[in-house]
C-alpha positions in Angstrom: 1.7 16.0 -15.1 4.7 17.2 -14.3 8.4 15.9 -15.0 10.5 15.7 -13.0 12.5 18.8 -12.9 9.3 20.8 -12.4 8.0 18.0 -9.5 8.5 17.9 -5.7 8.4 15.3 -3.3 7.8 15.5 0.4 10.9 16.9 1.3 11.8 19.4 -1.5 12.6 18.9 -5.5 12.9 16.5 -7.3 15.4 16.4 -9.6 17.3 13.5 -9.3 14.1 11.2 -9.3 14.3 9.6 -12.3 17.6 8.3 -12.0 16.5 6.5 -9.0 13.5 4.9 -10.0 15.7 3.6 -12.7 18.0 2.7 -9.5 15.3 0.9 -7.9 14.4 -1.1 -11.1 18.0 -2.3 -11.7 18.6 -2.9 -8.4 21.2 -1.0 -7.3 22.8 -1.8 -3.9 22.0 1.3 -2.1 19.3 2.1 0.3 18.9 5.8 -1.2 16.2 4.6 -4.1 14.5 2.7 -1.2 14.2 5.4 0.9 13.1 7.7 -2.3 10.2 5.6 -2.9 8.8 4.9 0.4 10.2 7.9 3.0 10.0 10.8 0.1 7.2 9.8 -2.3 5.0 8.3 -0.3 5.5 9.9 3.3 3.0 8.2 5.2 0.4 9.2 2.5 1.6 12.7 1.4 1.0 12.2 -2.2 2.8 15.0 -4.3 3.7 15.5 -7.7 6.6 13.3 -7.5 4.4 10.4 -6.0 2.3 10.7 -9.3 5.6 10.5 -11.5 6.9 7.1 -9.5 3.4 5.6 -9.8 3.4 6.4 -13.7 7.0 4.8 -14.0 5.9 1.1 -11.7 3.3 1.1 -13.6 5.5 0.3 -16.6 8.1 -1.4 -15.2 7.5 -3.4 -12.1 6.3 -6.6 -14.6 8.9 -6.3 -16.4 11.4 -9.6 -16.0 14.5 -7.7 -14.8 12.7 -5.3 -12.2 15.0 -5.1 -9.2 17.7 -7.1 -11.2 18.9 -9.5 -8.3 17.1 -8.2 -5.1 13.6 -10.1 -5.4 12.3 -8.1 -2.7 12.5 -4.7 -4.6 9.5 -5.9 -6.5 7.4 -6.9 -3.4 8.4 -3.5 -2.2 7.3 -1.4 -5.4 4.0 -3.4 -5.5 3.3 -2.8 -1.5 4.1 0.8 -2.7 1.5 0.7 -5.8 -1.0 -0.8 -3.1 -0.7 1.8 -0.5 -0.5 4.8 -2.9 -3.5 3.8 -4.6 -5.3 3.4 -1.0 -4.2 6.9 -0.2 -5.3 8.3 -3.4 -8.7 7.0 -3.1 -8.9 8.5 0.3 -10.4 11.8 0.4 -10.5 12.9 -3.1 -10.3 16.2 -4.4 -10.9 18.1 -7.3 -7.9 19.2 -9.5 -7.8 23.4 -9.0 -6.6 25.7 -11.3 -4.9 29.1 -9.6 -3.6 31.4 -11.4 -0.7 31.7 -8.7 0.6 28.1 -8.7 3.1 28.2 -11.7 4.5 31.5 -10.2 4.6 29.7 -6.6 6.4 26.1 -8.0 8.9 28.3 -10.1 9.7 29.9 -6.8 9.8 27.0 -4.3 11.5 24.6 -6.9 14.5 27.1 -6.1 15.2 25.9 -2.4 15.3 22.5 -0.8 12.5 23.0 1.2 9.9 20.0 3.0 6.2 20.4 2.3 5.9 19.9 6.3 8.0 23.8 6.5 4.9 25.3 4.2 3.2 28.1 5.7 0.3 30.9 4.7 2.5 31.9 1.6 2.2 28.2 0.6 -1.4 28.0 -0.1 -1.3 27.8 -3.6 1.0 24.8 -3.1 -2.1 23.0 -2.0 -3.6 22.9 -5.3 -0.5 21.2 -6.6 -0.8 18.4 -4.3 -4.8 18.2 -5.4 -3.2 17.9 -9.0 -1.2 15.3 -7.7 -3.7 13.0 -6.1 -5.9 13.1 -9.3 -3.1 12.1 -11.6 -2.3 9.3 -9.1 -6.1 8.2 -9.1 -5.7 8.5 -12.8 -3.0 6.1 -13.0 -4.6 3.3 -10.8 -6.3 1.6 -13.7 -2.7 1.3 -15.5 -1.1 -0.2 -12.3 -3.5 -3.0 -12.1 -2.6 -4.0 -15.6 0.8 -5.8 -14.5 -1.0 -7.6 -11.6 -2.5 -10.4 -13.4 1.1 -11.9 -14.0 2.1 -11.3 -10.5 -0.3 -13.6 -9.4 0.1 -16.8 -11.2 1.0 -20.0 -9.2 4.8 -19.4 -10.7 5.2 -16.7 -8.3 6.7 -16.8 -5.1 4.2 -16.6 -1.9 5.1 -13.1 -1.3 5.2 -11.8 -4.3 1.5 -13.1 -4.6 0.3 -11.5 -1.4 1.7 -8.0 -2.7 0.1 -8.0 -5.9 -3.4 -9.8 -3.9 -3.3 -6.7 -1.8 -2.6 -4.0 -4.5 -5.2 -5.4 -6.6 -7.9 -6.0 -3.4 -6.9 -1.9 -3.0 -6.9 -0.8 -7.1 -10.6 -2.1 -7.1 -12.0 0.1 -5.5 -11.4 2.8 -8.8 -14.4 3.3 -10.5 -12.8 1.9 -13.9 -11.2 -1.4 -11.9 -14.8 -2.3 -10.5 -15.4 -4.8 -12.6 -12.6 -6.8 -11.8 -13.5 -6.8 -8.3 -15.3 -10.2 -8.2 -12.5 -12.1 -9.5 -10.2 -10.8 -7.3 -12.3 -11.9 -4.2 -12.5 -15.4 -5.6 -8.5 -14.9 -5.8 -8.3 -14.4 -2.2 -10.8 -16.6 -1.2 -8.8 -19.7 -3.2 -5.5 -18.6 -2.2 -6.9 -18.7 1.6 -6.9 -22.3 1.3 -3.4 -23.1 0.7 -0.1 -21.9 1.0 1.7 -21.2 4.1 0.0 -19.8 7.2 1.1 -16.1 6.7 0.2 -16.4 3.0 -3.7 -17.5 3.8 -3.5 -15.0 6.8 -2.7 -12.2 4.4 -5.1 -13.4 1.8 -7.8 -13.4 4.6 -7.1 -9.4 5.2 -7.5 -8.6 1.7 -11.1 -10.8 1.6 -12.0 -8.7 4.5 -11.1 -5.7 2.9 -12.8 -6.8 -0.1 -15.9 -7.7 1.9 -16.2 -11.3 1.3 -16.7 -13.8 3.8 -14.0 -15.2 6.4 -16.4 -17.2 8.7 -14.9 -20.3 7.9 -11.6 -19.7 8.4 -12.5 -18.8 12.2 -11.8 -21.7 13.5 -8.6 -23.1 11.4 -5.9 -24.5 13.1 -3.2 -21.8 12.8 -4.1 -18.7 15.6 -2.8 -16.1 12.8 -4.8 -17.4 9.8 -8.1 -17.0 12.7 -7.4 -13.6 13.6 -6.7 -12.3 10.4 -10.2 -13.8 9.7 -11.9 -12.1 12.7 -10.6 -8.9 11.4 -12.9 -8.5 8.6 -14.5 -5.5 8.7 -18.1 -7.6 8.2 -17.5 -9.5 11.5 -17.0 -6.3 13.6 -20.0 -7.2 15.7 -20.2 -11.1 15.2 -19.8 -12.7 18.6 -17.9 -15.2 17.2 -15.1 -13.4 15.9 -14.8 -11.3 18.9 -14.0 -14.0 21.0 -11.1 -15.3 18.6 -9.6 -11.7 19.1 -10.1 -12.0 22.6 -8.5 -15.2 23.5 -5.4 -14.4 21.2 -5.6 -11.1 23.1 -4.8 -13.3 26.6 -1.6 -14.8 25.2 0.4 -12.5 22.9 3.4 -14.3 23.0 1.5 -17.1 21.2 0.0 -14.3 18.5 3.3 -12.9 18.0 4.9 -16.3 17.4 2.2 -16.8 14.8 3.0 -13.9 13.0 7.1 -14.7 13.0 9.6 -12.3 12.4 8.0 -11.5 8.9 4.9 -8.9 9.9 2.3 -8.9 7.1 2.5 -5.6 5.7 -1.0 -5.0 6.1 -1.2 -5.6 9.4 2.4 -4.0 11.1 1.0 -4.5 14.5 -1.0 -7.5 14.9 -1.1 -7.1 18.9 -2.4 -4.0 18.7 -5.1 -4.8 16.1 -6.3 -7.8 18.4 -6.6 -5.4 21.4 -8.2 -2.9 19.8 -11.1 -5.2 18.3 -11.3 -8.0 20.9 -11.9 -5.6 23.7 -8.6 -6.2 25.4 -5.8 -3.1 26.8 -3.7 -1.9 24.4 0.1 -2.6 25.6 2.6 0.7 24.6 4.8 0.2 21.7 3.0 -3.0 20.2 
């Protein structure tokens, strides 16, 4: 794995990466560490050597008492970030490739501030670096699971538990973590039976992702809970689930109200998901 002085992110060299991650941990009052985490290190799933370094840092620090300083949302954001990186690292996995030209290319690349989106044919060796970064991220996933159980306890706020549960659901897809799958399925099912509607809805999205049964929640009094139960992949051809989604699509205002201002990280566009699965017409921008 690289060091920060030999790493790059989506927009160029990551020379100040270590300082950015420390600022995030301390909860410095600045938007830059948050931007660095999501835009530079994750960048919609474009994993780079700096992503792996950020993942290693968070695996070691996200569970510490002082993470985020006075801002509890920074720990939540970091856990969601781990979840999204895990999903990206486990999708379309490539083996590491050892190409002699890589080091020479990297030396030259790090001399300039140039985004990976500006690469051309001369940057072909960089693809080997990205493949190695993705593999490094996969290798780090078991260590990312280690701090999560302490974040799933009842004493933790619902929003943090929701983030940690979703991260755990993603992580147990890793071969080295599959032994934890049953306990994470049970956790999601138990949590879906109590708490706020938004919390329960989040748990049902994770339960469906894990292949657990969400059928019993199709008749829940809360629309958002019913919708998230119906969106489970295992109910894709289920008539009752389809009817829940079709009915929700007919009343967009009620659907929006069901999720409120705090949208679920896993479901940023509820109306689009409902209309797609429920057979309705997708409204642009929703």
